[in-house]
C-alpha angles and dihedrals in degrees: 000000000000099000106154111232103195099180121043109179090181089073087074091054101047098105140017090247094054093043088055092050093056099037107132101195129043135180122213131184084243088069095058136090116195115218112214136180129226132188138175121275141057132281094007123153105157119175118227101235095214092048109052111209095019120107144189109233135199113223097265094050091042091057090050091050092048090059089062093040094053092043087059090058100255105149103184136040131185109216121206124189127227108207126190118242093251090064094054126093140162094270098042089234092163089067093075103021112126109246097026111144096244095055091044089051092053090053092049093049092050092046092051098037106028093165093054113101106233120208124187138193121245110198137102101236100090089053102032124102086210094054093228130125092235140044112283125215123170090345094307128114107234111215106190096038089055094058095072091052091049091050092052089049092048094049091048091052092047090050089051091056108271114158098190126028119206112203101199098167100094094218114154114257097009098125094057092042092051092044091053092048093049093048092048089057093047097257095127092139095057110103129221119220099188122208084226098166110030115162128209091249139178089219098079098077100103091047091055088050089054093053101027085231106133114140113267092220138014121348140278099258095115090067109018115072130262108255089225095066130087102153088058088054089061090053092051093047093047091052093051090047091053092046093056109267114163095203132022119217134201118203127221105024115198099052090043105048089127090057091050089052092047093052092046090053094048106039134052094208119099110273118222128193129198113223090204135214096263092052089051093046094051093056092043093050093047092047092049089053092050093244095126142003104269097204094048091047091050093051093045091050094051091046091052092053092049091045090054089059109270112141091186128040124194103206141161086217092069096103094043090049091049091049090053091051095046 
């Protein structure tokens, strides 16, 4: 048979060297933010059962871990607090109280690792006796009344040394409100990575285990987005852009690759994506059962998120990825 095949794409796949030359998407440790958990106490390194390999740390063990993390080349972490029930109240007052362990931990991390970019979470749920991201009254989440609490929290975190604030609450108007509060206190250099498009997802379960922060009633569907909607995502992202966000985030990542791509095509700001706890746990569980190759699945997952258009990925795989690259 003398059929003339003019184009042979397989020629560009014939060896590892050639495949590397033509690879379109890459993932670097510089693209990753490592979410970590801190709690009160001493000498604590407590594994989150639903997230194998991920731990809650007390401050002293966190600082020990950060030495290894930074030596691996990870340049940014996102630190989340686990508060005991006796510290929680309706108004999340512990979130901005001077001397609270989370703010003291931020100061200690920044003092010990000044070159590490430190990201924080701005939302009421870790500190709220109701377990919601906003102020609750008579079973309703109050949007505007929540903004003042979030602003106090944001200013307190900036004062403690945070470089990037992550408002994850999904209240309307919070980015502009927080930006104004930060600027009024002189924190014009502190960035906002807004959880612009945060869906009411089934993939958050292990994270809520890690922080003991599940809502005490109902769900979060009056403020987190309907998974069916992408046009609404453009509205949310546009509002955060106009209000002064420095980064726009999509959360979760894997079930919303189309949303990541849509934001990347419509906004010039860096797009972040949160490879959330449930996505991590699924791969870990399957790998532990021998159903798939965990490292290959991790790499393929991170590549897919980057390929969709995310410049930044928050992922619990960050340390494992960095170890593979070391």
